[in-house]
ROGUFI-164490 format. One record per atom (N, C-alpha, C): residue number from 1; residue in one letter; atom name; x, y, z. Coordinates in nm, 3 decimals, decimal comma, m for minus. Layout:
# ROGUFI-164490
ATOM  num  residu  atome       c1       c2       c3
ATOM  NUM       A     CA        X        Y        Z
...
END
This chain:
# ROGUFI-164490
ATOM  num  residu  atome       c1       c2       c3
ATOM    1       X      N   17,378    6,936    5,117
ATOM    1       X     CA   17,381    7,077    5,187
ATOM    1       X      C   17,512    7,105    5,259
ATOM    2       X      N   17,555    7,193    5,259
ATOM    2       X     CA   17,660    7,302    5,368
ATOM    2       X      C   17,632    7,260    5,476
ATOM    3       X      N   17,735    7,322    5,569
ATOM    3       X     CA   17,676    7,337    5,742
ATOM    3       X      C   17,583    7,442    5,755
ATOM    4       X      N   17,572    7,530    5,722
ATOM    4       X     CA   17,485    7,615    5,740
ATOM    4       X      C   17,384    7,571    5,674
ATOM    5       X      N   17,244    7,532    5,570
ATOM    5       X     CA   17,193    7,470    5,563
ATOM    5       X      C   17,123    7,390    5,609
ATOM    6       X      N   17,270    7,283    5,720
ATOM    6       X     CA   17,223    7,152    5,803
ATOM    6       X      C   17,123    7,202    5,872
ATOM    7       X      N   17,224    7,367    5,973
ATOM    7       X     CA   17,201    7,416    6,067
ATOM    7       X      C   17,052    7,512    6,075
ATOM    8       X      N   17,014    7,537    6,037
ATOM    8       X     CA   16,826    7,615    5,920
ATOM    8       X      C   16,769    7,525    5,979
ATOM    9       X      N   16,803    7,384    5,912
ATOM    9       X     CA   16,706    7,324    5,878
ATOM    9       X      C   16,631    7,235    6,082
ATOM   10       X      N   16,723    7,216    6,110
ATOM   10       X     CA   16,705    7,134    6,237
ATOM   10       X      C   16,654    7,227    6,346
ATOM   11       X      N   16,742    7,367    6,305
ATOM   11       X     CA   16,691    7,504    6,410
ATOM   11       X      C   16,564    7,558    6,387
ATOM   12       X      N   16,477    7,481    6,277
ATOM   12       X     CA   16,274    7,550    6,227
ATOM   12       X      C   16,260    7,411    6,276
ATOM   13       X      N   16,302    7,298    6,242
ATOM   13       X     CA   16,227    7,160    6,338
ATOM   13       X      C   16,212    7,190    6,496
ATOM   14       X      N   16,275    7,219    6,546
ATOM   14       X     CA   16,329    7,235    6,704
ATOM   14       X      C   16,192    7,326    6,745
ATOM   15       X      N   16,248    7,521    6,634
ATOM   15       X     CA   16,121    7,538    6,711
ATOM   15       X      C   15,991    7,541    6,703
ATOM   16       X      N   15,931    7,381    6,608
ATOM   16       X     CA   15,838    7,356    6,574
ATOM   16       X      C   15,732    7,293    6,642
ATOM   17       X      N   15,830    7,193    6,693
ATOM   17       X     CA   15,836    7,065    6,830
ATOM   17       X      C   15,778    7,124    6,955
ATOM   18       X      N   15,837    7,257    6,964
ATOM   18       X     CA   15,785    7,321    7,110
ATOM   18       X      C   15,696    7,413    7,082
ATOM   19       X      N   15,605    7,397    6,994
ATOM   19       X     CA   15,479    7,467    7,040
ATOM   19       X      C   15,405    7,413    7,004
ATOM   20       X      N   15,326    7,440    7,139
ATOM   20       X     CA   15,160    7,354    7,146
ATOM   20       X      C   15,047    7,373    7,066
ATOM   21       X      N   14,963    7,284    6,989
ATOM   21       X     CA   14,821    7,359    6,869
ATOM   21       X      C   14,734    7,414    7,050
ATOM   22       X      N   14,728    7,544    6,968
ATOM   22       X     CA   14,643    7,610    6,981
ATOM   22       X      C   14,452    7,571    7,067
ATOM   23       X      N   14,455    7,435    7,026
ATOM   23       X     CA   14,257    7,470    7,012
ATOM   23       X      C   14,273    7,376    7,046
ATOM   24       X      N   14,395    7,325    7,140
ATOM   24       X     CA   14,428    7,217    7,219
ATOM   24       X      C   14,263    7,166    7,341
ATOM   25       X      N   14,180    7,077    7,329
ATOM   25       X     CA   14,069    7,083    7,491
ATOM   25       X      C   14,158    7,088    7,627
ATOM   26       X      N   14,001    7,140    7,693
ATOM   26       X     CA   14,043    7,142    7,786
ATOM   26       X      C   13,970    7,073    7,967
ATOM   27       X      N   14,016    6,977    7,961
ATOM   27       X     CA   13,912    6,925    8,060
ATOM   27       X      C   13,913    6,974    8,194
ATOM   28       X      N   13,772    7,059    8,265
ATOM   28       X     CA   13,665    7,140    8,348
ATOM   28       X      C   13,740    6,988    8,498
ATOM   29       X      N   13,797    7,074    8,591
ATOM   29       X     CA   13,813    7,010    8,763
ATOM   29       X      C   13,696    6,948    8,744
ATOM   30       X      N   13,663    6,890    8,851
ATOM   30       X     CA   13,583    6,811    8,958
ATOM   30       X      C   13,487    6,879    9,081
ATOM   31       X      N   13,621    7,013    9,053
ATOM   31       X     CA   13,476    7,121    9,160
ATOM   31       X      C   13,440    7,155    9,055
ATOM   32       X      N   13,474    7,262    8,962
ATOM   32       X     CA   13,431    7,349    8,880
ATOM   32       X      C   13,209    7,249    8,809
ATOM   33       X      N   13,248    7,123    8,819
ATOM   33       X     CA   13,187    7,119    8,811
ATOM   33       X      C   13,037    7,055    8,828
ATOM   34       X      N   13,114    7,065    8,931
ATOM   34       X     CA   12,997    7,036    9,074
ATOM   34       X      C   12,948    7,166    9,101
ATOM   35       X      N   12,994    7,329    9,106
ATOM   35       X     CA   12,943    7,396    9,147
ATOM   35       X      C   12,826    7,433    9,020
ATOM   36       X      N   12,845    7,380    8,912
ATOM   36       X     CA   12,832    7,394    8,789
ATOM   36       X      C   12,648    7,330    8,807
ATOM   37       X      N   12,679    7,237    8,896
ATOM   37       X     CA   12,555    7,132    8,893
ATOM   37       X      C   12,478    7,192    9,003
ATOM   38       X      N   12,530    7,285    9,062
ATOM   38       X     CA   12,482    7,322    9,192
ATOM   38       X      C   12,342    7,420    9,203
ATOM   39       X      N   12,452    7,532    9,096
ATOM   39       X     CA   12,411    7,612    9,071
ATOM   39       X      C   12,248    7,642    8,972
ATOM   40       X      N   12,261    7,524    8,922
ATOM   40       X     CA   12,169    7,504    8,823
ATOM   40       X      C   12,002    7,423    8,919
ATOM   41       X      N   12,047    7,422    9,083
ATOM   41       X     CA   11,948    7,268    9,143
ATOM   41       X      C   11,846    7,455    9,208
ATOM   42       X      N   11,753    7,411    9,233
ATOM   42       X     CA   11,638    7,476    9,311
ATOM   42       X      C   11,694    7,466    9,471
ATOM   43       X      N   11,656    7,550    9,520
ATOM   43       X     CA   11,729    7,566    9,680
ATOM   43       X      C   11,570    7,609    9,712
ATOM   44       X      N   11,533    7,585    9,879
ATOM   44       X     CA   11,496    7,711    9,929
ATOM   44       X      C   11,352    7,649    9,918
ATOM   45       X      N   11,254    7,707    9,953
ATOM   45       X     CA   11,133    7,616    9,984
ATOM   45       X      C   11,061    7,816    9,904
ATOM   46       X      N   10,891    7,741    9,863
ATOM   46       X     CA   10,884    7,852    9,886
ATOM   46       X      C   10,761    7,955    9,894
ATOM   47       X      N   10,739    8,161    9,888
ATOM   47       X     CA   10,751    8,166    9,959
ATOM   47       X      C   10,576    8,262    9,900
ATOM   48       X      N   10,464    8,284    9,973
ATOM   48       X     CA   10,389    8,299    9,937
ATOM   48       X      C   10,376    8,505    9,882
ATOM   49       X      N   10,316    8,540    9,793
ATOM   49       X     CA   10,315    8,638    9,748
ATOM   49       X      C   10,223    8,741    9,810
ATOM   50       X      N   10,226    8,856    9,808
ATOM   50       X     CA   10,133    8,983    9,981
ATOM   50       X      C    9,992    8,965    9,850
ATOM   51       X      N    9,908    8,941    9,940
ATOM   51       X     CA    9,769    8,996    9,851
ATOM   51       X      C    9,775    9,096    9,784
ATOM   52       X      N    9,664    9,116    9,663
ATOM   52       X     CA    9,613    9,253    9,693
ATOM   52       X      C    9,624    9,355    9,685
ATOM   53       X      N    9,649    9,461    9,716
ATOM   53       X     CA    9,581    9,575    9,791
ATOM   53       X      C    9,426    9,672    9,675
ATOM   54       X      N    9,324    9,665    9,778
ATOM   54       X     CA    9,234    9,697    9,733
ATOM   54       X      C    9,118    9,833    9,813
ATOM   55       X      N    9,070    9,892    9,729
ATOM   55       X     CA    9,051   10,044    9,776
ATOM   55       X      C    8,872   10,020    9,911
ATOM   56       X      N    8,809    9,885    9,864
ATOM   56       X     CA    8,711    9,792    9,951
ATOM   56       X      C    8,669    9,681    9,908
ATOM   57       X      N    8,549    9,688    9,950
ATOM   57       X     CA    8,537    9,551    9,871
ATOM   57       X      C    8,471    9,534    9,760
ATOM   58       X      N    8,516    9,409    9,726
ATOM   58       X     CA    8,481    9,421    9,593
ATOM   58       X      C    8,339    9,427    9,588
ATOM   59       X      N    8,227    9,474    9,441
ATOM   59       X     CA    8,139    9,449    9,417
ATOM   59       X      C    8,080    9,362    9,275
ATOM   60       X      N    7,977    9,290    9,282
ATOM   60       X     CA    7,990    9,194    9,175
ATOM   60       X      C    7,872    9,241    9,090
ATOM   61       X      N    7,874    9,289    8,950
ATOM   61       X     CA    7,815    9,317    8,897
ATOM   61       X      C    7,708    9,231    8,828
ATOM   62       X      N    7,583    9,318    8,894
ATOM   62       X     CA    7,503    9,222    8,853
ATOM   62       X      C    7,366    9,238    8,746
ATOM   63       X      N    7,289    9,225    8,648
ATOM   63       X     CA    7,186    9,273    8,599
ATOM   63       X      C    7,117    9,386    8,626
ATOM   64       X      N    7,083    9,535    8,610
ATOM   64       X     CA    7,039    9,641    8,648
ATOM   64       X      C    7,155    9,738    8,694
ATOM   65       X      N    7,260    9,689    8,755
ATOM   65       X     CA    7,372    9,777    8,769
ATOM   65       X      C    7,399    9,694    8,944
ATOM   66       X      N    7,451    9,770    8,997
ATOM   66       X     CA    7,539    9,726    9,108
ATOM   66       X      C    7,456    9,756    9,264
ATOM   67       X      N    7,376    9,845    9,230
ATOM   67       X     CA    7,300    9,860    9,364
ATOM   67       X      C    7,206    9,870    9,386
ATOM   68       X      N    7,116    9,961    9,212
ATOM   68       X     CA    7,039   10,032    9,165
ATOM   68       X      C    6,891    9,910    9,226
ATOM   69       X      N    6,803    9,973    9,284
ATOM   69       X     CA    6,659    9,938    9,316
ATOM   69       X      C    6,693    9,751    9,433
ATOM   70       X      N    6,844    9,781    9,465
ATOM   70       X     CA    6,835    9,625    9,513
ATOM   70       X      C    6,861    9,658    9,757
ATOM   71       X      N    6,730    9,568    9,761
ATOM   71       X     CA    6,695    9,579    9,910
ATOM   71       X      C    6,800    9,626    9,994
ATOM   72       X      N    6,892    9,701   10,058
ATOM   72       X     CA    6,954    9,736   10,175
ATOM   72       X      C    6,980    9,699   10,324
ATOM   73       X      N    7,058    9,659   10,360
ATOM   73       X     CA    7,082    9,611   10,522
ATOM   73       X      C    7,190    9,689   10,579
ATOM   74       X      N    7,199    9,722   10,689
ATOM   74       X     CA    7,330    9,736   10,757
ATOM   74       X      C    7,375    9,648   10,793
ATOM   75       X      N    7,554    9,705   10,816
ATOM   75       X     CA    7,640    9,584   10,834
ATOM   75       X      C    7,639    9,537   10,951
ATOM   76       X      N    7,728    9,486   10,925
ATOM   76       X     CA    7,691    9,393   11,137
ATOM   76       X      C    7,853    9,347   11,170
ATOM   77       X      N    7,831    9,290   11,329
ATOM   77       X     CA    7,980    9,219   11,359
ATOM   77       X      C    7,974    9,114   11,297
ATOM   78       X      N    7,998    8,984   11,326
ATOM   78       X     CA    7,998    8,908   11,272
ATOM   78       X      C    7,969    8,805   11,408
ATOM   79       X      N    7,920    8,827   11,514
ATOM   79       X     CA    7,856    8,767   11,559
ATOM   79       X      C    7,714    8,800   11,551
ATOM   80       X      N    7,647    8,858   11,454
ATOM   80       X     CA    7,531    8,942   11,450
ATOM   80       X      C    7,471    8,931   11,341
ATOM   81       X      N    7,338    8,902   11,270
ATOM   81       X     CA    7,276    8,886   11,158
ATOM   81       X      C    7,275    9,028   11,091
ATOM   82       X      N    7,313    9,001   10,971
ATOM   82       X     CA    7,221    9,101   10,874
ATOM   82       X      C    7,081    9,044   10,864
ATOM   83       X      N    6,993    9,190   10,876
ATOM   83       X     CA    6,854    9,120   10,824
ATOM   83       X      C    6,768    9,290   10,723
ATOM   84       X      N    6,723    9,168   10,636
ATOM   84       X     CA    6,657    9,335   10,551
ATOM   84       X      C    6,543    9,302   10,578
ATOM   85       X      N    6,440    9,376   10,501
ATOM   85       X     CA    6,313    9,506   10,568
ATOM   85       X      C    6,241    9,380   10,580
ATOM   86       X      N    6,267    9,224   10,395
ATOM   86       X     CA    6,170    9,144   10,347
ATOM   86       X      C    6,132    9,041   10,400
ATOM   87       X      N    6,259    9,036   10,565
ATOM   87       X     CA    6,262    8,928   10,594
ATOM   87       X      C    6,390    8,807   10,620
ATOM   88       X      N    6,480    8,837   10,451
ATOM   88       X     CA    6,601    8,743   10,418
ATOM   88       X      C    6,689    8,798   10,546
ATOM   89       X      N    6,744    8,731   10,558
ATOM   89       X     CA    6,836    8,701   10,697
ATOM   89       X      C    6,991    8,671   10,630
ATOM   90       X      N    7,108    8,705   10,666
ATOM   90       X     CA    7,275    8,620   10,618
ATOM   90       X      C    7,299    8,596   10,780
ATOM   91       X      N    7,353    8,485   10,850
ATOM   91       X     CA    7,426    8,516   10,977
ATOM   91       X      C    7,506    8,412   10,897
ATOM   92       X      N    7,721    8,424   11,018
ATOM   92       X     CA    7,792    8,390   11,059
ATOM   92       X      C    7,759    8,284   11,167
ATOM   93       X      N    7,737    8,165   11,092
ATOM   93       X     CA    7,751    8,085   11,197
ATOM   93       X      C    7,789    7,978   11,331
ATOM   94       X      N    7,951    7,996   11,163
ATOM   94       X     CA    8,042    7,931   11,334
ATOM   94       X      C    8,162    8,028   11,211
ATOM   95       X      N    8,308    8,052   11,237
ATOM   95       X     CA    8,417    8,068   11,225
ATOM   95       X      C    8,498    7,954   11,306
ATOM   96       X      N    8,593    7,906   11,239
ATOM   96       X     CA    8,688    7,821   11,302
ATOM   96       X      C    8,855    7,840   11,217
ATOM   97       X      N    8,948    7,834   11,270
ATOM   97       X     CA    9,089    7,973   11,237
ATOM   97       X      C    9,182    7,762   11,225
ATOM   98       X      N    9,205    7,761   11,151
ATOM   98       X     CA    9,282    7,597   11,034
ATOM   98       X      C    9,408    7,679   11,025
ATOM   99       X      N    9,480    7,556   10,915
ATOM   99       X     CA    9,567    7,568   10,859
ATOM   99       X      C    9,563    7,494   10,700
ATOM  100       X      N    9,607    7,565   10,548
ATOM  100       X     CA    9,558    7,465   10,499
ATOM  100       X      C    9,676    7,360   10,488
ATOM  101       X      N    9,613    7,237   10,430
ATOM  101       X     CA    9,688    7,082   10,391
ATOM  101       X      C    9,701    7,098   10,231
ATOM  102       X      N    9,615    7,137   10,149
ATOM  102       X     CA    9,568    7,088   10,021
ATOM  102       X      C    9,682    7,049    9,910
ATOM  103       X      N    9,675    6,989    9,821
ATOM  103       X     CA    9,782    6,965    9,794
ATOM  103       X      C    9,765    7,089    9,597
ATOM  104       X      N    9,853    7,092    9,595
ATOM  104       X     CA    9,832    7,135    9,368
ATOM  104       X      C    9,901    7,295    9,363
ATOM  105       X      N    9,857    7,257    9,236
ATOM  105       X     CA    9,935    7,489    9,167
ATOM  105       X      C    9,858    7,570    9,236
ATOM  106       X      N    9,961    7,648    9,395
ATOM  106       X     CA    9,872    7,728    9,394
ATOM  106       X      C    9,863    7,714    9,501
ATOM  107       X      N    9,886    7,625    9,612
ATOM  107       X     CA    9,857    7,612    9,706
ATOM  107       X      C    9,956    7,661    9,815
ATOM  108       X      N    9,932    7,693    9,945
ATOM  108       X     CA   10,069    7,749    9,992
ATOM  108       X      C   10,085    7,624   10,148
ATOM  109       X      N   10,073    7,520   10,119
ATOM  109       X     CA   10,063    7,453   10,232
ATOM  109       X      C   10,146    7,532   10,408
ATOM  110       X      N   10,016    7,493   10,511
ATOM  110       X     CA   10,019    7,571   10,631
ATOM  110       X      C   10,010    7,699   10,629
ATOM  111       X      N    9,959    7,775   10,508
ATOM  111       X     CA    9,934    7,937   10,573
ATOM  111       X      C    9,762    7,895   10,700
ATOM  112       X      N    9,795    8,076   10,699
ATOM  112       X     CA    9,626    8,056   10,756
ATOM  112       X      C    9,526    8,050   10,710
ATOM  113       X      N    9,406    7,986   10,785
ATOM  113       X     CA    9,338    7,930   10,660
ATOM  113       X      C    9,154    7,919   10,796
ATOM  114       X      N    9,103    8,059   10,719
ATOM  114       X     CA    8,964    8,139   10,828
ATOM  114       X      C    8,911    8,026   10,734
ATOM  115       X      N    8,783    7,991   10,826
ATOM  115       X     CA    8,691    7,837   10,800
ATOM  115       X      C    8,589    7,963   10,860
ATOM  116       X      N    8,406    8,029   10,798
ATOM  116       X     CA    8,345    8,093   10,788
ATOM  116       X      C    8,229    8,020   10,719
ATOM  117       X      N    8,115    7,947   10,836
ATOM  117       X     CA    7,964    7,926   10,777
ATOM  117       X      C    7,881    7,968   10,771
ATOM  118       X      N    7,825    8,017   10,643
ATOM  118       X     CA    7,746    8,118   10,633
ATOM  118       X      C    7,626    8,079   10,585
ATOM  119       X      N    7,539    8,113   10,701
ATOM  119       X     CA    7,384    8,083   10,667
ATOM  119       X      C    7,287    8,167   10,603
ATOM  120       X      N    7,219    8,166   10,511
ATOM  120       X     CA    7,085    8,260   10,472
ATOM  120       X      C    6,991    8,232   10,498
ATOM  121       X      N    6,894    8,240   10,566
ATOM  121       X     CA    6,692    8,212   10,566
ATOM  121       X      C    6,627    8,335   10,580
ATOM  122       X      N    6,577    8,211   10,469
ATOM  122       X     CA    6,450    8,303   10,404
ATOM  122       X      C    6,280    8,313   10,462
ATOM  123       X      N    6,236    8,424   10,502
ATOM  123       X     CA    6,165    8,471   10,545
ATOM  123       X      C    6,066    8,541   10,515
ATOM  124       X      N    6,075    8,539   10,413
ATOM  124       X     CA    6,046    8,612   10,264
ATOM  124       X      C    5,911    8,569   10,215
ATOM  125       X      N    5,783    8,567   10,131
ATOM  125       X     CA    5,714    8,495   10,039
ATOM  125       X      C    5,783    8,452    9,955
ATOM  126       X      N    5,860    8,505    9,920
ATOM  126       X     CA    5,898    8,420    9,722
ATOM  126       X      C    6,049    8,346    9,759
ATOM  127       X      N    6,035    8,262    9,705
ATOM  127       X     CA    6,167    8,213    9,707
ATOM  127       X      C    6,310    8,283    9,683
ATOM  128       X      N    6,389    8,237    9,739
ATOM  128       X     CA    6,516    8,289    9,739
ATOM  128       X      C    6,588    8,177    9,701
ATOM  129       X      N    6,657    8,300    9,562
ATOM  129       X     CA    6,747    8,181    9,416
ATOM  129       X      C    6,869    8,232    9,516
ATOM  130       X      N    6,946    8,145    9,476
ATOM  130       X     CA    7,083    8,159    9,537
ATOM  130       X      C    7,243    8,125    9,464
ATOM  131       X      N    7,198    8,081    9,311
ATOM  131       X     CA    7,227    8,033    9,153
ATOM  131       X      C    7,386    8,143    9,184
ATOM  132       X      N    7,334    8,200    9,214
ATOM  132       X     CA    7,500    8,341    9,209
ATOM  132       X      C    7,541    8,449    9,320
ATOM  133       X      N    7,608    8,306    9,438
ATOM  133       X     CA    7,624    8,357    9,539
ATOM  133       X      C    7,786    8,412    9,526
ATOM  134       X      N    7,871    8,522    9,592
ATOM  134       X     CA    7,996    8,566    9,552
ATOM  134       X      C    8,033    8,625    9,695
ATOM  135       X      N    8,109    8,560    9,803
ATOM  135       X     CA    8,205    8,572    9,923
ATOM  135       X      C    8,308    8,608    9,859
ATOM  136       X      N    8,303    8,739    9,965
ATOM  136       X     CA    8,475    8,798    9,998
ATOM  136       X      C    8,486    8,818   10,044
ATOM  137       X      N    8,635    8,832   10,122
ATOM  137       X     CA    8,702    8,909   10,245
ATOM  137       X      C    8,812    9,028   10,186
ATOM  138       X      N    8,842    9,118   10,308
ATOM  138       X     CA    8,939    9,174   10,276
ATOM  138       X      C    8,965    9,222   10,463
ATOM  139       X      N    9,104    9,261   10,432
ATOM  139       X     CA    9,149    9,272   10,591
ATOM  139       X      C    9,277    9,396   10,606
ATOM  140       X      N    9,282    9,408   10,737
ATOM  140       X     CA    9,430    9,492   10,743
ATOM  140       X      C    9,373    9,652   10,761
ATOM  141       X      N    9,484    9,676   10,700
ATOM  141       X     CA    9,462    9,848   10,705
ATOM  141       X      C    9,652    9,853   10,618
ATOM  142       X      N    9,657    9,945   10,494
ATOM  142       X     CA    9,583    9,929   10,430
ATOM  142       X      C    9,477    9,743   10,352
ATOM  143       X      N    9,394    9,733   10,295
ATOM  143       X     CA    9,273    9,685   10,287
ATOM  143       X      C    9,408    9,602   10,204
ATOM  144       X      N    9,372    9,483   10,223
ATOM  144       X     CA    9,428    9,349   10,114
ATOM  144       X      C    9,338    9,243   10,090
ATOM  145       X      N    9,278    9,179    9,985
ATOM  145       X     CA    9,156    9,094    9,910
ATOM  145       X      C    9,274    8,955   10,028
ATOM  146       X      N    9,167    8,935   10,093
ATOM  146       X     CA    9,223    8,782   10,068
ATOM  146       X      C    9,175    8,705    9,997
ATOM  147       X      N    9,267    8,549    9,954
ATOM  147       X     CA    9,270    8,434    9,905
ATOM  147       X      C    9,186    8,354    9,902
ATOM  148       X      N    9,088    8,313    9,842
ATOM  148       X     CA    8,998    8,265    9,868
ATOM  148       X      C    9,058    8,090    9,869
ATOM  149       X      N    9,026    8,050    9,932
ATOM  149       X     CA    9,112    7,812    9,961
ATOM  149       X      C    8,995    7,761    9,947
ATOM  150       X      N    8,974    7,655    9,883
ATOM  150       X     CA    8,858    7,543    9,831
ATOM  150       X      C    8,969    7,405    9,913
ATOM  151       X      N    8,923    7,441   10,008
ATOM  151       X     CA    8,962    7,291   10,078
ATOM  151       X      C    8,872    7,180   10,071
ATOM  152       X      N    8,899    7,107   10,134
ATOM  152       X     CA    8,764    6,938   10,179
ATOM  152       X      C    8,656    7,033   10,237
ATOM  153       X      N    8,546    7,048   10,177
ATOM  153       X     CA    8,458    7,056   10,341
ATOM  153       X      C    8,362    7,179   10,224
ATOM  154       X      N    8,427    7,282   10,130
ATOM  154       X     CA    8,471    7,348   10,161
ATOM  154       X      C    8,278    7,356   10,075
ATOM  155       X      N    8,222    7,412   10,053
ATOM  155       X     CA    8,111    7,407   10,048
ATOM  155       X      C    8,014    7,550    9,956
ATOM  156       X      N    7,949    7,580    9,880
ATOM  156       X     CA    7,916    7,684    9,794
ATOM  156       X      C    7,750    7,682    9,811
ATOM  157       X      N    7,715    7,823    9,843
ATOM  157       X     CA    7,546    7,794    9,873
ATOM  157       X      C    7,508    7,805    9,706
ATOM  158       X      N    7,388    7,737    9,708
ATOM  158       X     CA    7,309    7,768    9,557
ATOM  158       X      C    7,193    7,739    9,585
ATOM  159       X      N    7,113    7,674    9,496
ATOM  159       X     CA    6,980    7,657    9,450
ATOM  159       X      C    6,858    7,736    9,524
ATOM  160       X      N    6,791    7,738    9,533
ATOM  160       X     CA    6,594    7,827    9,582
ATOM  160       X      C    6,606    7,773    9,740
ATOM  161       X      N    6,597    7,876    9,788
ATOM  161       X     CA    6,548    7,838    9,966
ATOM  161       X      C    6,437    7,923    9,961
ATOM  162       X      N    6,331    7,770    9,966
ATOM  162       X     CA    6,191    7,817   10,017
ATOM  162       X      C    6,155    7,912   10,103
ATOM  163       X      N    6,025    7,978   10,094
ATOM  163       X     CA    6,039    8,055   10,236
ATOM  163       X      C    5,950    7,951   10,405
ATOM  164       X      N    6,042    8,034   10,485
ATOM  164       X     CA    6,022    7,996   10,630
ATOM  164       X      C    6,209    7,876   10,611
ATOM  165       X      N    6,238    7,847   10,547
ATOM  165       X     CA    6,359    7,755   10,541
ATOM  165       X      C    6,498    7,894   10,535
ATOM  166       X      N    6,649    7,775   10,569
ATOM  166       X     CA    6,765    7,818   10,548
ATOM  166       X      C    6,820    7,714   10,444
ATOM  167       X      N    6,941    7,799   10,429
ATOM  167       X     CA    7,084    7,731   10,374
ATOM  167       X      C    7,227    7,762   10,426
ATOM  168       X      N    7,286    7,646   10,413
ATOM  168       X     CA    7,406    7,678   10,483
ATOM  168       X      C    7,553    7,674   10,369
ATOM  169       X      N    7,639    7,743   10,335
ATOM  169       X     CA    7,769    7,701   10,301
ATOM  169       X      C    7,922    7,788   10,333
ATOM  170       X      N    7,956    7,685   10,295
ATOM  170       X     CA    8,091    7,683   10,426
ATOM  170       X      C    8,211    7,799   10,362
ATOM  171       X      N    8,292    7,860   10,390
ATOM  171       X     CA    8,366    7,966   10,249
ATOM  171       X      C    8,476    7,989   10,320
ATOM  172       X      N    8,619    7,958   10,264
ATOM  172       X     CA    8,730    7,989   10,301
ATOM  172       X      C    8,839    8,040   10,323
ATOM  173       X      N    8,882    8,171   10,344
ATOM  173       X     CA    9,057    8,238   10,285
ATOM  173       X      C    9,157    8,256   10,377
ATOM  174       X      N    9,235    8,308   10,280
ATOM  174       X     CA    9,357    8,268   10,399
ATOM  174       X      C    9,389    8,409   10,427
ATOM  175       X      N    9,369    8,423   10,630
ATOM  175       X     CA    9,372    8,553   10,645
ATOM  175       X      C    9,555    8,504   10,739
ATOM  176       X      N    9,647    8,658   10,716
ATOM  176       X     CA    9,779    8,679   10,794
ATOM  176       X      C    9,726    8,635   10,999
ATOM  177       X      N    9,709    8,548   11,024
ATOM  177       X     CA    9,726    8,580   11,198
ATOM  177       X      C    9,747    8,705   11,241
ATOM  178       X      N    9,843    8,803   11,233
ATOM  178       X     CA    9,808    8,885   11,301
ATOM  178       X      C    9,701    8,972   11,231
ATOM  179       X      N    9,612    8,999   11,176
ATOM  179       X     CA    9,509    9,097   11,083
ATOM  179       X      C    9,383    9,010   11,135
ATOM  180       X      N    9,386    8,901   11,256
ATOM  180       X     CA    9,240    8,836   11,187
ATOM  180       X      C    9,127    8,955   11,286
ATOM  181       X      N    9,124    9,008   11,367
ATOM  181       X     CA    9,153    9,113   11,478
ATOM  181       X      C    9,014    9,170   11,337
ATOM  182       X      N    9,089    9,310   11,214
ATOM  182       X     CA    9,013    9,375   11,106
ATOM  182       X      C    8,966    9,301   10,988
ATOM  183       X      N    8,882    9,228   10,945
ATOM  183       X     CA    8,814    9,196   10,925
ATOM  183       X      C    8,687    9,266   10,775
ATOM  184       X      N    8,692    9,241   10,701
ATOM  184       X     CA    8,570    9,246   10,650
ATOM  184       X      C    8,513    9,145   10,538
ATOM  185       X      N    8,397    9,129   10,527
ATOM  185       X     CA    8,316    8,999   10,458
ATOM  185       X      C    8,219    9,003   10,437
ATOM  186       X      N    8,195    9,008   10,238
ATOM  186       X     CA    8,057    9,052   10,177
ATOM  186       X      C    8,073    8,914   10,110
ATOM  187       X      N    7,891    8,907   10,143
ATOM  187       X     CA    7,838    8,788   10,144
ATOM  187       X      C    7,710    8,860   10,014
ATOM  188       X      N    7,785    8,827    9,808
ATOM  188       X     CA    7,669    8,911    9,780
ATOM  188       X      C    7,552    8,761    9,691
ATOM  189       X      N    7,447    8,753    9,769
ATOM  189       X     CA    7,400    8,670    9,662
ATOM  189       X      C    7,261    8,638    9,636
ATOM  190       X      N    7,212    8,796    9,557
ATOM  190       X     CA    7,083    8,821    9,436
ATOM  190       X      C    7,125    8,910    9,355
ATOM  191       X      N    6,962    8,930    9,274
ATOM  191       X     CA    7,038    9,147    9,231
ATOM  191       X      C    6,911    9,143    9,328
ATOM  192       X      N    6,878    9,183    9,394
ATOM  192       X     CA    6,742    9,208    9,469
ATOM  192       X      C    6,799    9,251    9,575
ATOM  193       X      N    6,892    9,172    9,634
ATOM  193       X     CA    6,959    9,238    9,722
ATOM  193       X      C    7,056    9,270    9,765
ATOM  194       X      N    7,125    9,407    9,834
ATOM  194       X     CA    7,238    9,472    9,888
ATOM  194       X      C    7,348    9,360    9,890
ATOM  195       X      N    7,451    9,305    9,915
ATOM  195       X     CA    7,545    9,263    9,991
ATOM  195       X      C    7,505    9,249   10,163
ATOM  196       X      N    7,500    9,103   10,186
ATOM  196       X     CA    7,545    9,147   10,356
ATOM  196       X      C    7,672    9,152   10,334
ATOM  197       X      N    7,716    9,254   10,483
ATOM  197       X     CA    7,879    9,306   10,548
ATOM  197       X      C    7,881    9,319   10,679
ATOM  198       X      N    7,988    9,186   10,663
ATOM  198       X     CA    7,984    9,169   10,808
ATOM  198       X      C    8,161    9,212   10,874
ATOM  199       X      N    8,138    9,380   10,915
ATOM  199       X     CA    8,354    9,398   10,989
ATOM  199       X      C    8,381    9,332   11,162
ATOM  200       X      N    8,489    9,293   11,136
ATOM  200       X     CA    8,533    9,339   11,267
ATOM  200       X      C    8,642    9,186   11,287
ATOM  201       X      N    8,610    9,141   11,419
ATOM  201       X     CA    8,695    9,020   11,431
ATOM  201       X      C    8,584    8,879   11,397
ATOM  202       X      N    8,727    8,826   11,305
ATOM  202       X     CA    8,681    8,638   11,369
ATOM  202       X      C    8,751    8,554   11,438
ATOM  203       X      N    8,927    8,608   11,554
ATOM  203       X     CA    8,957    8,510   11,568
ATOM  203       X      C    8,864    8,431   11,630
END
């Protein structure tokens, strides 16, 4: 091989050895790995979403329609009784303000909790059946539907109430403390009576 040929071979070898493979792996540094891990971890605490807006207190549809033929009674303040012409009476006998303490999906521990004891007295001549009682609450302006809470101690009204007897249920709702003076409660207890409604403050 001549001098010119040897020079060309050596030049080619030198060029090949100086080129780094383009597919060589790179190792991320510790700082970037830590940042990526932190971004995947949850932070902060759950925030309760706002209660839904409603135009009025919910109505429970029963056989025969929402109100056709049902005995009516005037809405009252929370310290008064709703009385029907046949002698049936609905009264809020106790109100307590506390905070939620339960556990489980959908529970926001520490949220305000309004506890109400609802008494139904039957002074009519027939048994009063309380197997389909629906209690609902709205608050504020515009009105929002208060979330029902099922803590230990909650008791639904149920069964039959004979003439001259009473039954009491305990219902709980989460109402913002700033809205406790503008609350409405519906106690829809059977198909013969329109819902008993209470309005005003539950402070």
